[in-house]
Legacy VTK file of the C-alpha trace (Angstrom):
# vtk DataFile Version 3.0
C-alpha trace
ASCII
DATASET POLYDATA
POINTS 306 float
77.189 132.713 38.291
73.822 133.562 39.828
72.438 131.524 42.702
68.694 131.090 42.456
66.263 130.525 45.288
65.808 126.983 43.994
69.519 126.285 44.420
69.515 127.909 47.846
66.636 125.763 49.047
68.081 122.560 47.586
71.319 123.214 49.426
69.450 123.884 52.689
71.135 127.256 53.016
70.131 130.625 54.401
67.859 129.039 57.040
65.118 128.508 54.459
65.233 124.734 54.747
64.973 124.861 58.527
61.863 126.955 58.254
60.139 124.198 56.294
59.854 122.319 59.588
56.577 122.104 61.562
56.338 125.785 62.482
55.562 126.465 58.822
56.558 130.100 59.188
58.070 130.171 55.707
54.684 130.054 53.995
51.947 132.643 53.872
49.359 131.925 56.542
45.592 132.138 56.055
44.409 135.687 56.519
44.476 139.050 54.783
47.453 140.340 52.852
48.874 143.826 53.316
47.382 146.159 50.714
48.186 149.583 49.319
45.947 152.053 47.519
46.340 153.150 43.903
46.557 156.945 44.340
44.486 157.844 41.271
41.485 155.742 42.332
41.835 154.524 45.911
41.502 150.910 44.767
43.590 148.662 46.983
45.972 145.945 45.817
47.917 143.305 47.750
51.564 144.327 47.900
52.824 141.038 46.407
51.762 139.759 43.004
53.124 137.474 40.297
55.487 138.338 37.458
55.592 136.175 34.329
58.837 137.291 32.664
61.220 134.416 31.871
59.539 131.802 34.013
56.349 131.650 31.970
57.796 132.382 28.547
58.331 128.852 27.217
55.691 126.783 28.989
53.747 124.939 26.294
53.141 121.358 27.454
50.610 120.222 30.029
53.421 119.298 32.404
55.006 122.745 32.079
51.672 124.521 32.503
50.525 122.552 35.553
52.629 124.391 38.172
51.671 127.747 36.670
47.995 126.839 36.922
48.560 126.025 40.593
50.279 129.370 41.099
47.290 131.310 39.740
44.794 129.240 41.711
46.688 129.697 44.953
47.275 133.388 44.285
43.521 133.958 44.096
42.710 131.630 46.999
45.205 133.448 49.230
43.801 136.873 48.351
46.390 137.909 45.766
45.410 139.710 42.593
48.183 141.252 40.527
49.604 139.353 37.537
52.085 141.210 35.356
52.910 140.123 31.818
53.814 141.519 28.391
53.653 140.607 24.691
57.443 140.348 24.701
57.434 137.594 27.332
57.106 134.748 24.861
54.079 132.576 25.624
53.473 134.218 29.010
50.684 136.606 28.035
48.663 133.969 26.182
49.267 131.455 28.950
48.082 133.932 31.569
44.861 134.408 29.639
44.345 130.707 29.044
44.906 129.709 32.658
42.871 132.570 34.126
39.958 131.729 31.835
40.195 128.013 32.514
40.197 128.581 36.263
37.395 131.141 36.099
39.595 133.738 37.772
39.386 136.732 35.476
37.164 138.709 37.841
39.514 137.976 40.749
42.724 139.126 39.086
44.319 142.474 38.339
45.885 141.904 34.912
48.732 144.175 33.843
50.405 144.062 30.458
52.428 146.366 28.219
52.783 147.808 24.747
56.238 147.971 23.208
55.526 148.764 19.574
56.623 151.745 17.491
53.964 153.670 15.591
50.265 154.121 16.214
48.969 151.291 14.012
51.577 148.836 15.244
50.726 149.786 18.814
47.018 149.258 18.252
47.667 145.849 16.684
49.819 144.795 19.600
47.268 145.977 22.164
44.389 144.252 20.385
46.443 141.057 20.306
46.937 141.389 24.060
43.184 141.548 24.586
42.813 138.360 22.570
45.652 136.536 24.302
44.394 137.557 27.751
40.858 136.521 26.742
39.280 139.611 28.212
37.357 142.641 27.014
39.020 144.904 29.577
42.586 144.992 30.897
43.282 146.552 34.263
46.602 148.173 33.374
48.544 148.647 30.162
51.881 150.440 30.371
54.281 151.659 27.710
57.136 149.179 27.891
60.580 150.698 28.424
59.385 154.101 27.141
59.027 152.791 23.581
57.423 155.488 21.375
56.044 157.029 24.525
53.936 159.904 23.174
52.203 157.814 20.515
51.425 154.866 22.744
50.223 156.964 25.685
47.751 158.696 23.400
46.343 155.349 22.282
46.172 154.040 25.847
44.291 157.108 27.016
41.786 156.694 24.218
41.247 153.102 25.288
40.838 154.155 28.892
38.288 156.746 27.861
36.432 154.006 25.984
36.438 151.840 29.129
38.632 149.100 27.688
41.518 149.640 30.090
41.394 150.967 33.627
44.876 152.353 34.241
47.752 153.739 32.144
51.436 153.633 32.963
55.063 153.378 31.878
57.805 150.874 32.682
61.543 150.498 32.785
64.057 148.031 34.176
67.161 149.884 32.994
68.873 152.594 35.078
70.159 154.221 31.890
66.540 155.136 31.127
65.949 156.822 34.468
66.509 160.420 33.260
63.946 160.013 30.451
61.678 158.094 32.791
61.710 160.919 35.329
61.050 163.520 32.635
58.026 161.537 31.496
56.775 161.280 35.062
57.035 165.045 35.445
55.239 165.870 32.208
52.578 163.151 31.955
49.634 162.192 34.148
50.040 158.494 34.856
48.241 155.998 37.066
51.218 153.639 37.411
54.916 153.404 36.943
56.867 150.149 36.987
60.574 150.204 37.818
63.349 147.884 38.990
64.203 148.118 42.681
65.965 145.669 44.974
67.922 145.651 48.204
71.161 145.609 46.213
69.902 147.923 43.448
68.408 150.985 45.110
68.907 153.781 42.577
65.168 154.152 41.960
64.713 155.254 45.567
66.787 158.379 45.022
64.354 160.237 42.778
61.851 157.962 41.023
60.013 156.627 44.074
59.728 160.034 45.794
58.618 161.582 42.508
55.909 158.936 42.133
54.647 159.764 45.614
54.639 163.480 44.814
52.840 162.930 41.510
50.254 160.508 42.896
51.406 157.514 40.843
51.166 153.895 41.934
54.479 152.024 41.866
54.894 148.438 40.683
58.333 146.922 41.296
60.081 144.491 38.969
63.349 142.560 39.485
62.983 142.530 43.296
65.705 139.904 43.688
68.294 141.911 41.759
68.358 139.559 38.765
69.342 136.738 41.155
72.337 138.536 42.650
70.765 138.740 46.102
70.448 134.984 46.457
74.069 134.679 45.382
75.114 137.208 48.019
73.489 135.276 50.871
74.557 131.813 49.789
75.632 129.864 52.846
74.331 132.464 55.305
71.621 132.217 57.920
69.014 134.917 58.253
70.119 137.449 60.878
68.177 136.983 64.127
66.794 140.518 63.911
64.797 139.541 60.788
62.213 138.232 63.254
61.472 141.838 64.246
59.600 142.247 60.960
58.461 138.622 60.620
60.970 137.807 57.903
61.070 133.999 57.739
63.142 133.437 54.578
65.633 135.286 52.429
62.935 135.936 49.820
60.764 137.570 52.499
63.759 139.539 53.752
64.264 140.975 50.250
60.576 141.531 49.500
59.665 143.080 52.846
62.422 145.627 52.308
60.776 146.644 49.015
57.149 146.773 50.099
58.022 148.648 53.289
58.946 151.651 51.153
55.949 153.991 51.514
55.837 154.808 47.793
55.618 151.181 46.660
52.167 149.871 45.776
53.040 146.311 44.785
55.880 144.057 43.752
55.747 141.340 41.061
58.494 138.753 41.573
58.686 136.138 38.848
56.841 133.100 40.207
56.523 129.695 38.606
56.103 127.377 41.614
53.489 127.306 44.365
56.126 127.014 47.078
57.740 130.215 45.838
54.360 131.940 45.667
53.528 131.038 49.267
56.974 132.137 50.386
56.558 135.453 48.545
53.076 136.045 49.913
54.498 135.661 53.397
56.163 139.030 52.745
52.669 140.556 52.537
51.812 139.443 56.060
52.959 140.386 59.523
55.162 143.325 60.363
57.284 145.333 57.932
60.689 146.852 58.670
60.696 150.445 59.891
63.072 153.113 58.589
65.868 152.208 60.989
65.591 148.520 60.146
65.586 149.289 56.429
68.928 151.059 56.879
70.218 148.069 58.803
69.153 145.772 55.959
70.986 147.965 53.456
74.142 147.925 55.553
73.901 144.153 55.938
73.691 143.535 52.187
76.304 146.169 51.317
78.840 144.381 53.520
78.455 141.022 51.781
LINES 1 307
306 0 1 2 3 4 5 6 7 8 9 10 11 12 13 14 15 16 17 18 19 20 21 22 23 24 25 26 27 28 29 30 31 32 33 34 35 36 37 38 39 40 41 42 43 44 45 46 47 48 49 50 51 52 53 54 55 56 57 58 59 60 61 62 63 64 65 66 67 68 69 70 71 72 73 74 75 76 77 78 79 80 81 82 83 84 85 86 87 88 89 90 91 92 93 94 95 96 97 98 99 100 101 102 103 104 105 106 107 108 109 110 111 112 113 114 115 116 117 118 119 120 121 122 123 124 125 126 127 128 129 130 131 132 133 134 135 136 137 138 139 140 141 142 143 144 145 146 147 148 149 150 151 152 153 154 155 156 157 158 159 160 161 162 163 164 165 166 167 168 169 170 171 172 173 174 175 176 177 178 179 180 181 182 183 184 185 186 187 188 189 190 191 192 193 194 195 196 197 198 199 200 201 202 203 204 205 206 207 208 209 210 211 212 213 214 215 216 217 218 219 220 221 222 223 224 225 226 227 228 229 230 231 232 233 234 235 236 237 238 239 240 241 242 243 244 245 246 247 248 249 250 251 252 253 254 255 256 257 258 259 260 261 262 263 264 265 266 267 268 269 270 271 272 273 274 275 276 277 278 279 280 281 282 283 284 285 286 287 288 289 290 291 292 293 294 295 296 297 298 299 300 301 302 303 304 305
């Protein structure tokens, strides 16, 4: 059974509840967010964004959409930009477009989506549908989802980039079994972005993929930063270690996220976010100090012993 952040907070565990007291340290404070540059352009992005997998997939009613609208509004107001979605995420892509348009935020956001079709014509249809669902004439990033028909779809994406309809091209995976093919693609293709799973309890990508991205000048977007919920399960009933204050970690979510974004190859991280309180908690990881190399090793040892 996975323990979610919601369950952890409801139980008042892991010191998160205590940090909701007047000091307010759990939430992101007014002020700039830590940013990293996209190597291929120099454009800078905040290191924490919003992912829409699962949590946005089935929202259809006004009541279900209301907290997601608040998330996007607060993301932009706090200086965030990156929103990651995909055609395969149920209603998430269309909802992202609808809410961004309704809030007048398109110019403020960095929209990333994916293509997961097989065949050139099917890929073009899927991409054109993404433009319509996102209600935009230009998408910031489209990546080939889980290496699906990689050569065909990359060719189409590069044509669209040449035509000015997309700004960046990339590839994604969230499956370690794909890592060998993923690395081969990184070595043979010129890419602006990669997206890969990486978490404090799931660090395989750091062995070769993250260093290779740095060597090849590719921006890195991280998915599944909470280890598919396993990390919250691992810390259930535990207080944050006192030394988390050395890098301004004020909650378990910030502990996990600051570990990720402190890796020098990581450009941004897109935790799934469907509530404003989670967004503000996450954005707190993009402020203050980050763990240094020695502290990162200490964090790894801490989690490995649980």
